[in-house]
C-alpha positions in Angstrom: 0.0 0.0 0.0 1.3 3.5 -0.8 0.4 7.1 0.1 0.1 6.4 3.8 2.3 9.4 4.8 1.1 12.2 2.5 -1.7 13.7 4.5 -1.4 17.1 6.1 0.2 17.5 9.5 -2.1 18.0 12.4 -1.5 20.8 15.0 -0.3 18.1 17.4 2.2 16.7 14.9 3.4 20.2 14.1 4.0 20.9 17.8 5.8 17.6 18.2 8.1 18.1 15.2 8.7 21.8 15.1 11.9 23.2 16.5 10.7 26.7 16.6 8.2 27.5 19.3 8.1 23.9 20.5 9.4 24.6 24.0 8.3 26.6 27.1 11.0 27.4 29.7 13.2 24.8 28.0 10.8 21.9 28.1 9.0 20.5 25.0 5.3 21.6 25.1 4.0 18.1 24.5 5.9 16.9 27.6 4.4 19.7 29.6 0.9 18.7 28.5 1.5 15.0 29.2 3.1 15.7 32.6 0.5 18.3 33.7 -1.2 15.7 35.9 1.8 13.5 36.5 1.3 13.7 40.3 -2.2 12.4 40.1 -3.4 9.4 42.0 -3.1 6.5 39.5 -6.2 4.5 39.3 -4.9 1.7 37.1 -2.8 -1.2 38.4 -3.2 -3.8 35.7 -3.7 -3.9 31.9 -5.3 -6.5 29.6 -4.5 -6.0 26.0 -6.3 -7.8 23.2 -4.0 -7.6 20.2 -5.9 -8.4 17.0 -3.2 -9.0 14.4 -3.8 -8.3 10.7 -5.5 -5.0 10.8 -9.1 -5.1 12.2 -11.7 -3.2 10.3 -12.8 -0.1 12.3 -15.8 0.3 10.0 -17.2 -3.1 10.9 -16.6 -2.9 14.6 -16.2 0.4 16.5 -17.0 3.1 13.9 -20.0 2.1 11.7 -21.2 4.4 8.9 -24.9 3.6 8.4 -26.3 4.7 5.0 -22.9 5.4 3.5 -21.3 3.3 0.6 -18.7 2.3 3.1 -21.1 0.7 5.5 -20.9 -2.9 4.3 -23.2 -5.7 5.5 -23.4 -4.8 9.2 -25.9 -2.5 10.9 -25.1 -0.4 13.9 -26.7 -1.2 17.2 -27.4 1.0 20.2 -25.4 0.4 23.4 -25.6 1.1 27.1 -23.7 4.3 26.5 -26.2 7.0 25.5 -25.8 7.9 21.8 -22.9 5.5 21.1 -23.4 2.8 18.5 -21.2 -0.1 17.5 -21.4 -2.9 15.0 -24.1 -5.6 15.3 -21.4 -8.2 15.7 -20.8 -7.1 19.3 -24.2 -7.4 21.0 -22.7 -8.5 24.4 -20.1 -5.8 24.4 -22.8 -3.3 23.6 -24.3 -3.9 27.0 -21.0 -2.9 28.6 -20.3 0.3 26.7 -21.1 2.5 29.6 -17.9 1.1 31.1 -15.9 1.7 27.9 -14.6 4.4 25.6 -13.8 4.4 21.9 -11.0 6.3 20.2 -12.2 6.8 16.6 -9.6 9.1 15.3 -6.2 7.3 15.4 -4.0 8.9 12.7 -1.6 6.2 11.9 1.3 6.4 9.4 2.3 2.8 8.7 0.5 0.6 6.2 2.7 -2.5 6.3 1.9 -5.1 8.9 5.4 -5.4 10.5 6.0 -1.7 10.7 2.5 -0.9 11.9 2.6 -3.7 14.6 5.9 -2.4 15.8 4.6 1.2 16.0 1.4 0.3 17.7 3.0 -2.0 20.3 6.1 0.2 21.1 5.0 3.8 20.1 8.2 4.1 18.1 8.9 3.6 14.4 11.2 0.7 13.4 14.9 1.6 13.2 18.3 0.4 14.2 17.3 0.1 17.9 14.8 -2.5 19.0 12.4 -0.9 21.4 10.4 -2.8 24.1 6.7 -3.4 23.8 4.3 -1.6 26.1 3.8 -4.8 28.2 7.6 -4.8 29.0 7.5 -1.1 29.8 4.8 -1.8 32.4 6.6 -4.8 33.8 9.8 -2.6 34.2 8.1 0.3 35.9 5.5 -1.3 38.1 6.4 -3.3 41.2 6.0 -7.0 40.8 3.2 -8.5 42.9 3.2 -12.2 44.0 4.9 -15.1 42.3 3.4 -14.9 38.8 5.3 -13.1 36.1 4.5 -9.4 35.7 3.9 -9.8 32.0 2.1 -12.8 30.4 1.2 -13.3 26.8 -1.5 -15.8 25.7 -2.1 -17.4 22.3 0.9 -15.7 20.7 4.2 -14.1 21.3 4.6 -10.5 22.5 7.1 -7.8 21.5 10.5 -8.4 23.1 11.7 -6.5 26.2 14.9 -5.5 24.4 17.1 -3.3 26.5 14.8 -3.5 29.5 16.1 -6.9 30.2 15.1 -10.5 30.8 13.0 -9.8 33.8 10.6 -7.8 31.6 10.1 -10.4 29.0 6.6 -11.9 28.6 5.9 -15.4 29.9 4.3 -17.3 27.0 1.2 -19.4 27.4 0.4 -21.3 24.1 -2.7 -23.1 25.2 -4.7 -21.4 28.0 -6.2 -24.0 30.3 -3.6 -26.7 29.6 -0.7 -27.2 32.1 2.7 -25.9 31.1 5.0 -28.9 30.5 8.0 -26.7 31.4 6.8 -26.1 34.9 7.2 -29.6 36.2 9.9 -32.2 36.2 10.1 -34.7 33.4 8.3 -38.0 33.7 10.2 -40.4 36.0 12.0 -37.6 37.9 10.7 -37.3 41.5 10.4 -34.0 43.3 13.4 -34.8 45.5 15.5 -35.8 42.5 14.5 -32.6 40.6 15.3 -30.3 43.5 18.7 -31.9 43.9 19.4 -31.3 40.1 18.3 -27.6 40.5 20.7 -27.2 43.5 23.6 -28.6 41.5 22.7 -26.3 38.6 22.7 -23.3 40.8 26.1 -24.1 42.3 27.6 -24.7 38.8 26.1 -21.4 37.5 27.4 -19.5 40.5 30.9 -20.7 40.0 30.8 -20.0 36.3 29.3 -16.6 36.6 32.1 -15.4 38.9 34.5 -15.5 36.0 32.5 -13.7 33.3 30.4 -10.6 32.8 28.5 -11.8 29.8 24.9 -10.4 30.2 23.5 -13.5 28.6 24.4 -15.5 31.7 22.6 -13.1 33.9 19.5 -13.4 31.7 19.7 -17.2 31.8 19.9 -17.1 35.6 16.9 -14.8 35.8 14.9 -17.1 33.6 15.8 -20.2 35.7 15.1 -18.4 39.0 11.7 -17.2 37.8 10.7 -20.6 36.4 11.6 -22.4 39.7 9.8 -19.8 41.8 6.7 -20.2 39.6 6.9 -24.0 39.5 6.7 -24.0 43.3 4.1 -21.3 43.8 0.5 -21.9 44.8 -0.4 -19.1 42.5 -0.2 -21.6 39.6 -3.8 -22.4 40.4 -4.8 -19.4 38.4 -3.9 -21.3 35.2 -6.2 -24.3 36.1 -9.2 -23.5 34.0 -10.3 -27.2 34.1 -11.5 -26.6 37.7 -13.9 -23.7 36.6 -17.6 -24.7 36.2 -18.5 -25.4 32.6 -21.1 -22.7 32.6 -18.4 -20.1 33.2 -16.3 -21.4 30.2 -19.4 -21.3 28.0 -20.1 -17.6 28.9 -16.7 -16.6 27.6 -16.7 -19.2 24.8 -14.9 -22.5 24.8 -12.3 -21.2 22.3 -8.7 -20.2 22.5 -9.7 -16.6 22.6 -12.5 -17.2 25.2 -10.2 -19.2 27.5 -7.5 -16.5 27.0 -9.9 -13.8 28.1 -11.1 -15.8 31.1 -7.5 -16.6 32.1 -6.6 -12.9 31.8 -9.2 -12.1 34.4 -7.8 -14.7 36.8 -4.2 -13.5 36.2 -4.9 -9.8 37.0 -6.8 -11.0 40.1 -3.4 -12.6 41.1 -1.6 -9.3 40.6 -0.2 -9.8 37.1 0.5 -6.3 35.8 0.1 -6.9 32.0 -1.7 -9.6 30.1 -1.7 -9.7 26.3 -4.2 -12.0 24.5 -3.4 -12.5 20.9 -5.7 -13.2 18.0 -4.9 -13.1 14.3 -6.9 -13.4 11.0 -7.9 -9.8 10.5 -6.2 -9.2 7.2 -9.5 -9.4 5.4 -8.6 -8.5 1.8 -11.3 -10.9 0.7 -14.6 -12.1 2.2 -14.4 -9.4 4.9 -17.9 -9.6 6.2 -18.1 -13.4 6.6 -14.8 -13.4 8.4 -15.7 -10.4 10.6 -19.0 -12.0 11.6 -17.0 -15.2 12.6 -14.6 -13.0 14.6 -17.5 -11.3 16.4 -19.0 -14.7 17.4 -15.7 -15.5 19.1 -14.7 -12.1 20.6 -18.1 -10.7 21.6 -19.0 -13.2 24.5 -15.4 -13.2 25.8 -14.9 -9.4 25.9 -18.4 -8.7 27.1 -18.2 -11.3 29.9 -14.8 -10.1 31.0 -16.0 -6.5 31.3 -19.1 -7.6 33.2 -17.1 -9.8 35.6 -14.5 -7.2 36.3 -17.2 -4.5 36.8 -19.1 -6.7 39.3 -16.1 -7.6 41.3 -14.7 -4.0 41.4 -11.6 -5.0 39.5 -12.5 -2.9 36.5 -11.7 0.3 38.4 -8.0 -0.7 38.5 -7.8 -2.9 35.4 -7.5 -1.3 31.9 -8.9 -3.4 29.1 -7.7 -2.5 25.6 -8.5 -4.0 22.2 -6.5 -2.7 19.2 -4.9 -3.7 15.9 -2.1 -2.3 13.7 -4.3 -0.3 11.5 -7.9 -0.2 10.1 -9.3 -1.2 6.7 -10.2 0.8 3.6 -13.6 2.5 3.4 -13.8 1.2 -0.1 -15.0 -2.4 -0.4 -12.8 -4.1 -3.1 -13.9 -6.6 -5.8 -13.3 -9.5 -3.5 -15.8 -8.3 -0.9 -12.8 -7.3 1.2 -11.2 -4.2 2.7 -7.5 -3.4 2.3 -4.9 -1.8 4.6 -5.9 1.6 5.9 -3.6 3.4 8.5 -4.8 6.9 8.0 -7.8 6.6 10.4 -8.9 3.8 12.6 -10.2 3.0 16.1 -9.4 1.3 19.4 -11.5 0.2 22.4 -10.5 1.0 26.0 -12.3 0.4 29.3 -11.5 0.4 33.0 -8.4 1.6 34.9 -9.6 5.2 35.0 -11.1 5.4 31.5 -14.1 7.6 31.3 -16.8 5.1 30.4 -19.5 5.8 27.8 -17.3 8.3 25.9 -16.1 8.6 22.3 -12.8 10.4 21.6 -12.5 12.0 18.2 -14.4 11.1 15.1 -13.8 10.1 11.5 -15.2 11.7 8.4 -18.5 10.6 6.9 -16.9 7.6 5.2 -14.4 6.7 7.9 -11.4 7.5 5.9 -9.7 10.4 7.7 -9.9 11.9 11.2 -12.5 14.6 11.4 -11.7 16.0 14.8 -9.2 15.4 17.6 -6.7 13.2 15.7 -4.8 10.9 18.0 -1.3 9.8 17.2 0.0 6.4 18.1 2.3 7.5 20.9 -0.6 9.3 22.5 -2.2 5.9 23.3 1.0 4.8 25.0 1.4 8.0 27.0 -2.2 7.7 28.2 -1.7 4.1 29.3 1.5 5.1 31.2 -0.3 8.1 32.8 -3.1 5.9 34.0 -0.6 3.6 35.6 1.3 6.4 37.3 4.3 5.9 34.9 6.2 8.9 33.6 6.2 8.3 29.8 9.3 10.5 29.4 11.4 8.7 31.9 14.8 7.8 30.5 16.2 4.3 30.6 19.5 3.1 29.2 20.5 0.5 26.7 23.5 -1.8 27.4 25.5 0.6 25.4 24.5 3.5 27.7 22.2 5.2 25.2 19.3 7.0 26.8 15.9 6.1 25.6 12.4 7.4 26.6 9.7 5.0 27.5 7.3 6.6 25.0 8.1 8.4 21.7 6.8 11.9 22.4 3.1 11.2 23.0 0.6 13.3 24.9 -2.2 12.1 27.2 -5.4 11.9 25.3 -7.6 14.7 26.6 -11.0 13.5 28.0 -10.2 9.8 28.0 -9.2 9.5 31.6 -11.3 10.5 34.6 
């Protein structure tokens, strides 16, 4: 896809990129705006991110355009938020929209999957330095709670922690509900035998590590220590979905996505700071409407049930739930009944953790092709997440080579999104 970067600069982009008049008392204006409430009482403690890989159509989900040529096959439905409509493929989520907000004016710049995914998950554009994903940033900045890892990714790999180090890498769960074969000793090895092996390994590594400063050895030791601590922890019960009543599984949907959403709830209840649930298949160049209806049948009960349960337990007040993708899809429906890549304007869903429920931030034009008002840049989303968690998005951390790096690439907190 071409022509993704040739639209006019917004006032926010101009402020971010202009050297003249971009500072006040020596500090960049966008940092002053983002930091204006930095000493606020953070409401958010945990984040659940649903990452929909492939580029989910904003027009067939969060930003319907009834009566326009871009509408497609789905009708909008009313929600529990006054005046807010979403696609008919989300009837369960519609009942929870009073707890959620939609950002309908994301002004992206990347139309290729890899570059757009990198941008949306790190806030930076790809370059010579590999930046950490937002989950690793949260794991680095927020104090670890309990024995479970601070960052867990389900049904797919997450972005690397890069220079933030091994302790901020995501713990990967391939099949939610099934026991992790790496968290128990091999068949035929008793607990006593296994513990003796671990003791010998620790002594060997300690002697070896005294004679080298290779950072890879430190990362290996961190991985082993974390795995052993987790293997012995009673908190592992959070992974045991087989002990949950069948009715509960059915509410979320007995699918990889449904089990992932249910597991994410149990993990944040145990103090896990960041959970990422991955789902692919949104690159709908053909047969968009059949495929999106199938996606809705899987996602709607899971997301709706999660929001309901977190709300009823009080956990939603401190747990931010996000659903986003690397870009949207074209307003034009192509000859294969599909939609193509469209980064210029798309949407994301956010709820809980201090989000103002029942609100819509920004809007797209009548066909959903360009932001109409309040354009939101990708780093703004990251700055807002950090702000909600009480993290300074402009804090500097250092690579192993001593290079200073900001946590977020010059974003500003999205006005009106947080309470």
